[in-house]
PALUMDO-676773 format. One record per atom (N, C-alpha, C): y, x, z; residue number from 1. Coordinates in steps of 0.05 Angstrom, whole numbers, plus 32768, in hexadecimal, padded with zeros to 4 digits. Each point is the difference from the previous one (the first is absolute). Last residue first. Layout:
residues N
Y|X|Z|NUM
...
end
This chain:
residues 89
7CE8|87DC|8BA9|89
801A|800D|8004|89
800E|8004|7FE7|89
7FA9|7FDA|8003|88
8013|7FEE|800D|88
801B|800C|8002|88
7FB8|8033|7FDE|87
8008|7FEC|7FED|87
8014|7FED|800C|87
7FD9|8041|8037|86
8013|800D|7FED|86
8009|7FEC|7FEB|86
7FC0|7FE4|803F|85
801A|8004|800D|85
8014|800D|7FED|85
7FA7|7FF6|7FE2|84
800D|7FE5|8004|84
801B|8002|800D|84
7FCA|804E|7FF7|83
800C|7FF8|7FE6|83
800D|7FE4|8002|83
7FD4|801E|804D|82
8016|8012|7FFA|82
800E|7FF9|7FE5|82
7FB1|7FD1|801A|81
8017|7FF9|8011|81
8018|8011|7FFA|81
7FAF|8013|7FD3|80
800B|7FE6|7FF7|80
8019|7FF8|8010|80
7FD1|804E|8019|79
800E|8004|7FE6|79
800C|7FE6|7FF7|79
7FC9|7FFB|804C|78
8019|800F|8006|78
8011|8004|7FE6|78
7FAA|7FDB|7FF8|77
8012|7FED|800C|77
801B|800D|8006|77
7FBD|8038|7FDF|76
8007|7FEC|7FEC|76
8014|7FEC|800B|76
7FDB|803F|803B|75
8012|800D|7FED|75
800A|7FED|7FEB|75
7FBE|7FE2|803C|74
8019|8003|800E|74
8015|800E|7FEE|74
7FA8|7FF9|7FE0|73
800D|7FE5|8001|73
801B|8002|800E|73
7FCE|804F|7FFD|72
8008|7FF8|7FE5|72
800D|7FE5|8000|72
7FDB|801F|8051|71
8018|8010|7FF9|71
800A|7FF8|7FE4|71
7FB0|7FD8|801F|70
8018|7FF5|800E|70
8019|8010|7FF9|70
7FAF|8020|7FDA|69
8008|7FE6|7FF5|69
8018|7FF4|800F|69
7FDB|8054|801E|68
800B|8002|7FE6|68
800A|7FE5|7FF6|68
7FDF|802D|805A|67
800F|7FE8|7FFB|67
800C|7FFF|7FE4|67
7FA2|802F|802A|66
801B|8006|7FF8|66
800F|7FE6|7FF9|66
7FA0|8010|801A|65
8013|7FFA|8016|65
801D|8008|7FF9|65
7FB0|800C|7FC5|64
7FFF|7FE5|800B|64
8015|7FF9|8015|64
800E|8044|7FA9|63
7FF1|7FFF|8019|63
8001|7FE5|800D|63
802F|8022|7FB1|62
7FEA|7FEE|7FFC|62
7FEE|7FFE|8019|62
804C|803B|7FFA|61
8009|7FE4|8001|61
7FEA|7FEC|7FFA|61
7FEB|805E|7FFF|60
800D|7FFA|8019|60
8008|7FE2|8002|60
7FDD|8022|7FAF|59
7FEB|7FFD|8014|59
800C|7FF9|801B|59
803B|8014|7FB9|58
7FF2|7FE7|7FFB|58
7FEB|7FFB|8015|58
802E|8051|8004|57
8012|7FEA|8006|57
7FF2|7FE5|7FFC|57
7FD1|804D|7FE6|56
8003|7FFF|801E|56
8012|7FE9|8008|56
7FF5|8013|7FA4|55
7FE9|7FF2|800B|55
8001|7FFF|801F|55
8045|802E|7FD2|54
7FFF|7FE5|7FF7|54
7FE9|7FF0|800D|54
8007|805D|800E|53
8014|7FF1|800F|53
8000|7FE3|7FF9|53
7FC6|8036|7FCF|52
7FF8|8001|801C|52
8014|7FF0|8011|52
8010|8010|7FA4|51
7FEF|7FE9|8004|51
7FF6|7FFF|801D|51
8034|8049|7FDE|50
800F|7FEA|800B|50
7FF0|7FE6|8003|50
7FE1|8050|7FD5|49
7FFE|8002|801D|49
8010|7FEA|800E|49
7FFB|8014|7F9F|48
7FEF|7FEB|800B|48
7FFD|8001|801E|48
8059|801E|7FC6|47
7FE6|800B|8008|47
7FEF|7FEA|800C|47
8053|7FEE|7FC9|46
8001|801C|800A|46
7FE4|800B|8005|46
800D|7FA5|7FDC|45
8012|8012|7FF2|45
7FFC|801D|8009|45
7FCD|7FB8|8026|44
7FFC|7FFF|7FE3|44
8011|8015|7FF2|44
8009|7FF5|805D|43
7FE5|800A|7FFA|43
7FFA|8000|7FE2|43
8051|7FDC|801F|42
8000|801D|8004|42
7FE5|800B|7FF9|42
8007|7FA4|8001|41
800F|800A|7FE9|41
8001|801F|8001|41
7FDA|7FD3|8049|40
7FEF|7FFD|7FE9|40
800D|800B|7FE7|40
8031|7FFE|8050|39
7FEC|8015|8001|39
7FEC|7FFE|7FE8|39
8043|7FBD|8009|38
800D|801A|7FFC|38
7FEA|8016|7FFF|38
7FE5|7FA9|8016|37
8007|8002|7FE4|37
800C|801B|7FF9|37
7FEC|7FEE|805A|36
7FE8|8002|7FF1|36
8006|8003|7FE2|36
8048|7FEE|803A|35
7FF5|801C|8004|35
7FE6|8005|7FF0|35
8027|7FA7|7FFE|34
800E|8014|7FF0|34
7FF7|801D|8005|34
7FE6|7FA4|8026|33
7FED|8012|7FF4|33
800D|8016|7FEF|33
8035|7FBE|802D|32
7FEC|8008|8014|32
7FED|8015|7FF5|32
8040|7FD7|7FC6|31
800D|8011|8014|31
7FEC|800C|8013|31
7FE0|7FC1|7FC3|30
8008|8018|7FF2|30
800E|8014|8013|30
7FEA|7FAB|8022|29
7FE8|8010|7FFA|29
8006|801A|7FF2|29
8046|7FC3|800F|28
7FF8|800C|8019|28
7FE6|8011|7FFC|28
801E|7FCD|7FB7|27
8013|8016|8005|27
7FF9|800F|801A|27
7FCE|7FB3|7FEB|26
7FFA|8015|7FED|26
8013|8018|8004|26
8010|7FB4|8034|25
7FE7|800C|8008|25
7FF8|8017|7FED|25
804B|7FCB|7FEA|24
8006|8011|8017|24
7FE7|800E|800A|24
7FF6|7FC1|7FBB|23
800F|8017|7FF6|23
8005|8013|8017|23
7FD8|7FAF|8016|22
7FED|8011|7FF1|22
800E|8019|7FF6|22
802E|7FB8|802D|21
7FF7|8017|8010|21
7FEC|8011|7FF2|21
8026|7FAE|7FDD|20
8012|8017|7FFE|20
7FF7|8018|8010|20
7FCF|7FAD|8002|19
7FFF|800C|7FE5|19
8012|8019|7FFE|19
7FD2|7FE6|805E|18
8014|7FF4|7FEE|18
7FFF|800F|7FE6|18
7FD4|800F|805E|17
7FF2|7FF1|7FEB|17
8014|7FF0|7FEF|17
801F|8035|804B|16
7FF1|8011|7FEE|16
7FF5|7FF0|7FE8|16
8037|7FDA|804A|15
800C|8019|7FF8|15
7FF1|800F|7FEA|15
7FE6|7FA9|8029|14
801D|7FFF|7FFC|14
800C|8019|7FF3|14
7FA3|7FFB|8018|13
8005|7FEB|7FEC|13
801E|7FFF|7FF9|13
7FE3|803A|8045|12
7FF7|8009|7FE6|12
8006|7FEC|7FEA|12
8014|7FE7|8058|11
8012|8016|7FF7|11
7FF8|800A|7FE5|11
7FC9|7FBF|8028|10
8019|7FF5|7FF7|10
8014|8015|7FF7|10
7FAE|801D|8024|9
7FFB|7FF2|7FE7|9
801A|7FF4|7FF5|9
8001|8026|8056|8
7FFE|8015|7FEC|8
7FFC|7FF3|7FE4|8
8001|7FC6|8049|7
801B|800B|7FFC|7
7FFF|8016|7FEB|7
7FAE|7FDB|8019|6
8010|7FEC|7FF1|6
801C|800A|7FFB|6
7FC7|8033|8036|5
7FF7|8001|7FE4|5
8010|7FED|7FEF|5
800F|7FFD|805C|4
800B|8019|7FF5|4
7FF8|8003|7FE3|4
7FDD|7FB7|8030|3
801D|7FFC|7FFB|3
800C|8019|7FF4|3
7FA6|8001|801B|2
8003|7FF0|7FE8|2
801E|7FFC|7FF9|2
7FE9|802D|804F|1
7FFA|8010|7FE9|1
8004|7FF1|7FE6|1
end
């Protein structure tokens, strides 16, 4: 178990805890929470009933057994790798 935690820590240190990853994590957060942002804007502009959908999405992803943080980190790492490949080409 200790070896697996050490492997995870090394991966996080090599891929996530870098200065350039802060930008990718922010972009991944915006992409991940974009439905909430859209429903909040719709609630402000059109009708307040969209707050129901906005809060339902937030409550779903705030649950204890949802993989929100790993999905966000994976999205950030994936975006970085895709943009890195496009820069190389």
